N, C-alpha and C positions, 0 to 999 in steps of 0.2 A: 475340661470340662469336670465335675466332680465325679462324673458317674465312671470316669476313666481308671481303671484296673489292669491293664496288661501291664506284663513283665516284661521290662526291656531294661540295656544298660543303663550305669546315671550315666553323665554324660560331664566331663571332666571340662564343658565348653562350649560355646553353641557351635552349631553345624555350620561350616563355611559355607554353602551352599544359600540353606535357608539363610539365614545374619546374611550375607549380600540382599536378599528378595525382601525379607520381613525385620528389618532394624526398627529398635523406638522411635517414640516420636521425642522433640530435646524440648518442644517448646510446650510452657505453664498450661497452653489452654487446650495441648494434647487428649482427646479423648479417652477413657482405662475401657482396656475390653475385658467384656466379660472372665476372663479368668480366675480377676482377685473375688470371684463371685463362685464358686465351685460348690454344685448343690448334691445333696440325696436326702432320701427321704425315708416313711413309712416302709414301703412297699413299691416297687418296680414290677407290675405287671407285665410279663414276656421279655424281659431284658434280663438277660445271665450276668454274674460278674463279670466274665471276659469279655470285653468290648477293645474293636479296632480304632486307632487312631491315627489319622492321617491329615496334612497338611497340602493345601492347594493353592496355586498360585493360578492367576490367569495373563495371557499373554498376546498384545496385540496383534494381529497381521502383520506380515511383515511388507506387506502397501499402504498401511495405515500412515497416516501424515499427521503429523502433531500440529495441534492447532493454537495453542499455546506459546509458540515460539521457541523450546527447549528442545536439544538435538534428539529426546526421543518421548513417545508421547506420556503424560502422569498417568492417567489413568488406563482401562482395559482396555478397553476401545477410543481412542483416540477422537472422534469424534461425537463423543457421549459425555457429556457433564457425571458430575458423581451420582446426583439425584436422578438423571436419567438410566446412565450405567446401573443403580438400585433396582431402579422401575422394572429395567429388563431382567435384571439375574431372579428379580424377586418373582414373575411372571413364568421363569425357563424352573423354578424351585417347583412352583404351585401347577404347573404343567401334570407335572413329574408323579404330582399328587402329597408335596409337603403341604404342611398349615403352619402359619406364619403364624409365632407369638404372639400374644397380647401386651403380656407385660414386659418383652423386651423383640423388639420386630427386626434385628440382628438375630433370632434364632429361630430355625424352621425345624419341623421333626415331621416325619414319617414313620407310620406305623400298618404294616399288610400282614396280618398272622400272625407269626412270632419275630418279623425282621423287624428290627426298630432300627432307625439312623437320625442323625439329628448336625443338623450344618449352623455355624458360627458363623456370620458375616465381616467383616474389617474390609472396606474398601476390594479391593481387588482380591485379599486371602481369605482363606477359605480354612477350617477348620471340621472334619467328615470324621464324627464317630458313627460308629452301628457294633451290632451285634454277630453280623455273617458278614465273613470275607468278599460271599459271591456277590450280594446285592450290593455291598461297596462298589465291588469294580463294574458291574451294571452303572448304574451311578455316574460313577466317574466316566466309565466311557460315552454316557448320554451327555454330561455336561463336555466333554470335547467336543464330541459330535455340533453342539450348538454352540459352544466357544474352543479357543483358541487355549489350552490347560495342560499344566505344567505339576508334577503328584512329587513334591517333592519330601516324601518317605512320611517316617511315626517321627509324632509331635516328639518336640527336643526343646526348640527354639520358636518363642513367636514374641515379636515387638517388645522384645527385652527381660523375654519373663522364660525362664530356663524351667522344663517340665523334668524330671525323673522320677520313672514308674517302677515299681515294683509290688511282688507279690503282699507284702506290708502295706504300700496305700499309693497316694499321690505327692510328690513335692516339688514345691513351686517357691521358685527363687531368682531375684535380678544381681545376680553375681557380678558377670560383666558387668552389666551395668552400672553398678556402683565402684569397681574398680575404675570405667573410664570416669567416673567425678571424680574420685579421687588424683586418677594421673593429670587429668584437665587443670587440677585446681593445683598439684604441686604437693602433694599429702600422702603421698605412699611411701613415703619414708617416715612418717611423724608419729609421735608417741600415741599410741591409741589411749581414748577417754573410755572409763566404766560404765559410764550412763549419759543419754544424750544434753542431758540439761542441767544444768546446777539449779539446787533449791533456792529460793526465795530469791531468782533472777532480778526482778526487779526491771524488765526491759519494755516494761511498759511506760515507765517512768525517766529513761533512759536519760539523759541531757545530753552526751559526749558529739564529738562536729557531725556533720553531715558529710557523708558517703559525697566527693565532688563529682562521682559517676557512677552510678546506682546500674547501671547496666550485669556487672557480674555477679551482683548479691542477686537480682531481679532472676538470671539466667539461673542460677545454683541453684533458690529456692522452687525456681520452678522444676527443675530436673529431679529436687526430691519430694517433692508432690509426687510425681509420677513415683519414685520408689516408695510411695507407701501404697503399692498395691499388694506387695507381699512384707513391708515390715512397719505392720501396726504400731510397734515398737516405737519407731519415731514420728508419730502423728502428733503427738502433743505438741513437740518441739515447731513441728515445721508448721503447724497452724499458729503457733505465736509468730515466729517470725514473717509469715506470709501476711500480718496485718502492717507492716513498715516494708513495705514495696515500693510507694509511693517517695518515702524521703528517711533511705535506712541511717542509721548513723552507725557510728565505729562500733560501738557494743554488742549491734546488731548482726555487726559484718564476723565479732570474733566469737558470738554466741553461733552462729550459721557455723563454722568452721571448726567449734566442736564439736557440732554434731558429724563431721565427716570424721572427726578422729575417733569418734564410737564406732562408726562405721569400717575404719579400720580396723579396729579390733574384730570385728568377725565379719567380714562383706556377703560373707556364703551363709549368710543364715537365710532364712525362709520359711514358707509355711509347711506342714505337716498334714497333711488331710489320708490318715488311717482308713483300710480298707475294710476294717469290722469296727468302725462306730457306730454307738446306737442311734439309729434314725430317729430322736426327737430334737424338735429345736428347741433353743436354751437363747435368752437374751438376758443383757447386764444395762440396764437401762441407770445413769447417774449425772448429777450437773450440779457445775460450780456457783456458788451462790454471788450475785453481784461483783462477779469477776473483774470485769473491765472498770479500773479506777476513773475512766472519761466518759464510760456513758452508762455504766453500773450495771450493766447486762448481763445474762447468767450464760454459762456455758454449757450445750447439750452434749451429752456423748452418747453412746453403744456400744455393746461387741452385741453379736450375733452370733452361734456355732448352732453347726451341726451333729448333735452330738457330740465330739472329740476334734470336728475340723471348723476351723476356725472358719465364717463363710462373709462376713462382713460387719464393717464396724466407723463406725461416723466421730468424729470433732469439730462442733460448730456451734458459736453466737448464738443466742436465741435472739428474734427478734423484735420484742420488746423484753420492757421491766419489767421481774416480777416483784411482788411487795411481801416474798416470804419465801425461806427454804421451803418449803410444803407444795409451793404453786410452782416455784422452776422445778423441783422432783417429779411433778403434777405432766407439767410441758415438755418435759423430756420422757416422761410414760408414751405419750401421746405420738411423737416422734416417732418413738421407738417401735410402737404398735402400728403405727403407718409402714415402718419397713417389714416387719411383718406378716401384711396382710400382702404388701408384692412380693416376699417369698414365695407364699404359699400360691398365689395366682404363676409363678413363674415354675413351681415345681411342679405344677398342675400340668403345666401345656409342654414337659419333661412326661405325661403319663402316668405323674406317682400325687397320691388323692392323702392328704395330711388329714386324718380326722382327728386326732386327741388333739388337747386344748396344745398351742405354744406356750413353750414356762419364759412369762418376764420376771424377773428378779432386781426389787429395789428395797435401798438400805433407807428409805424413810417411811416411820412409819404411818406420819397424815397425808402424805402422798394415797399411800397403799389404803386408805380410811375412804379419802372421796372418793376412789376409785370403784370401789365397792360397797357404798354408802349415799344412796340418793335424796337424803335430807338434804334443804336449801337451806344456808346460813351467812351470816355474813364472810366468813372468811373463805367463801367459795362463790358469791354471787356475781364478783366480778369477772370470772374466769368465765374468757370465750367458750362458744360454744363447740370450737371445733375439739378444744381441749377433753370433753365429756365424753370425745367418738372413744375413748379407753373402757367407757362402763359400757358401750353401747357392745363393744365387742367381747367386753367379759361377762355380759347376760346371755350374748349369743354362743357361747363356750368355744369362741375361737381361742384366745389366750385362758391362759391364768395366771396369778399374780402369789408372789412370793416375797417373804421377807428374805435381804440374806445382808450376813453383820459387815459391819465397814471394813473391815480387817478382809472379808474374802471378798470383798466387792473388786473384781476383774474391771470394770470401766472407770479404777482409778486412776489408771495409766494414760487414760486419755484427757485426764480432766488437769492433772496438775503432777511438777516437776517434783520427782519420788527420790528418795536417796538409793543408795548402790543395792541394798538390800530388799526392797520391798518390790523395788525394779524387776529383778531378776527375777523373783519369786512372780511378781501377777508376768512376766513374758512367757515361763515356762505352762503358767493354768491360760496361755493364749495358743499356745499348742506353737509358740514361735520355737524352731531347732535349727542347728551348725549342721548337717551335712555333711560339711568337708571339716571337722571339729577332729581331731587327732582322740583317739581312744586307749 
C-alpha cells in the first residue's frame, strides 16, 4: 500500500517461499489487487512515516479434508466456500476492532490511540501494515489463534507484483511476470522495440487471415491486461488488442508480439511512489472523439496521481456516441470525477481527510465551460443528467478544473499511438521508472 515507507533491501527476484504461495493469476478475468492503487494524502493523523509491512497466509488444519476432489484444499478452510471464508475472516477482524472500508470491502483498518493497523485481504493472503511492531505481533497472534497462520515476512512479492522499499519511497514492478511472458512466448532473445504500438496502425480495419486457433492470442492478451497494474505505458495497446478477442487476425497477433518486444526493452520497468511526494490529488482526463470506425464511439482515458505518485489510470470506450468533441470530453470528465470521489472515500477509510479540492485538468476549453457555466442551450440539452455530476462536485468544492495544453496532456498516452519521443516524454511524466536500468 502507498503508506508503506519502511527501509528494506531491493530484491533482485521474488522470495522463493512467497512466490510459491502467492503467485499471480494467469487468466484474463483475474481480479486486480489494490496494490496498483497505492494511496497517500494531505495529513495522516497518528500514522508516522515508518510502517511495518508483512505478508500473511492462512493454511488449513492438517485434518482438513478437501471438498473439491483435489489433492489439497484450495481455500484456507476446506469446508468453507470463498464467500463463507471471507465472512468468517471479516467477523474475526471486526471482533478484534477492525472497521471494514465501504470504498473497498477487502480493506480493514484498526485505530486505537496512536496505533494504526490496516489489513488488505486477497482470498487467504493478507497484507498487514502498521506503525507499531508490538501491535502487529499481538494481532498476528490473535489471527493464529483463530486460524492456522503463517508469517511470510516483509512484503517483497505478492500476486506477481514485486515491491522494493527504501528511504526514497516505494517501487512496484512485475519484472518476473513480464519475463515469464517473454519466455513462454519464445521472445526472450527478440529485438526490443522502442514503443509498443505503431502510429496509424489501422488494426480495427485489418483484413488479414483470421487465426485458426485464437487461444494463444486470448491468453497473451489476458496476461498483458494483468501486467497493466504496474505498466500504464501499455494500456492503450492492450485496450486496442483486447477488442479482437473473438476473431483475432494475423495483424493483431503481430501487434501483440510488438508489445512483447517493447517489454523486452525494459521488463523491470515499474511505478515509483516517492516518500516526499506532495499530498494533493491531480487528475488528467481526455478523450478521442469518434475513435471507433464501426460504432463511432469515443474513448475515455484518465490518469490520477497523488502528488508525484501514480495511483489510478484507465482507458475505456464510451457507452454512447457523442455528437461533438466537447461532449466526449465532458463525459470523460464525468467518469474521472467519479473516480476522484471514490479515491476520496478510500482515503477517508485510511483516516485521511482530503480537505482541498482535487485538481482536474482537461485540454478542451468547451468542456470546461460546460462544467462551470450552468446556462442551458442547444449544445448541452441532449447530455444525460449524470454527466452534470461534474458541475455538482465543482460547486461543492470537491474538485477544481483547469486547462492543460495538449502538448502537456499526460492522458494522451492512453488514447492514441504516439511516436517514440513523445511516448517516452509522457512515460517520464507518469512516474514510470526502470529500477534495474544501468546508471
